[in-house]
N, C-alpha and C positions, 0 to 999 in steps of 0.2 A: 503493499499499498506504498509507502514509504519512498520509492521507487517509481511509482504512478504520480505522485505531487510533485516530483520535482521534474517525473519527466513532462508531465503539461510544464509547469515553469518554466522549465531552460527552456520550452519550444513559445514558444510564447513570451520569454523577452530575444529569444536568437531570430527571430523570422517570422515574427508576430502572426504566433496560427492560433486564429480562435479557442476559447477553448471547447466555451461547448459543441462547436466542428471539432472535433476530438473523440471529447465524451461519446458523440453521438455514432456519428467512426467508426469507435473501436470497442466502447465498451456495451456502445449500448446491438450494436448486430453482436458482441457474443455473446452477454445474456442471453438473445433470440433466442439465436442458436444456437448454449448449449442447453434452454427452457425446453425448444421445441429438439430434437435430439434423444432426448429423457425420454417425453414421453411414447415415443413407441414402441422401444428396447420394451420397457418396463407395463407396455402393453400387449408384448405377443409374448412377455415373460409367462404374464400372472391369467395369459385368456388362449394360449395356441400353446405353444414349449411343452413336449413332458416334461416330469423330470428324471438324476439324470443327465450322462454326458451326453446325448445328443437334448437333451435341453438348456445346458452349457452352451455346446454347438453356435444350434439356432438363436440365439441368444446373442450369440457374439458376432454369427453376423451379418445377424440386424443390426447392433448399433455398429455395424462397422458401413453396413450399407446409411445407412438410416443418418451419423455422421459426415459424412462425406454428400450425397447428398445434398441435406439442411443447408453445411454450410458454402456451399455450394450456388445453391439459389438465393437464398437468403444471407451467406457469410462474404460474397459478392459483391462485388460494383460489377456494372454492365461491362466498367474498362477491361478490367478484371477479368471476366469468365470468357469472352474478349479471348486476350491475352492464353487462356492457359488453352480456352476448346483452337489457337492457331498452334499451340508447342502440340498437344495433341493429333491432329491433322500429319501435320510434318510429324509425332514419333510411326503415328497406324502408316507411314505412307513410303520409309523411307524403310521399317522393316512387312512391310505389307508387298 
């Protein structure tokens, strides 16, 4: 927490970066991604996944997919999604 306050103050002083913009672009997005990413795995675990090792694997895979999907769709802005799409296209075309 102390390092975040220090980062915000340094950003504000050095490059005149608006504090609210930083909070909105970083902390609020992270909060949404975390909250939404947790809902899907919890629902799968408690309503659909069997007990035991197979339930553990199903929950783990669901959690991974959920975090990737929510991070991509909510956590990234349009520009970053475009950059990632371009990188993935280059990698797939190079290997494919």
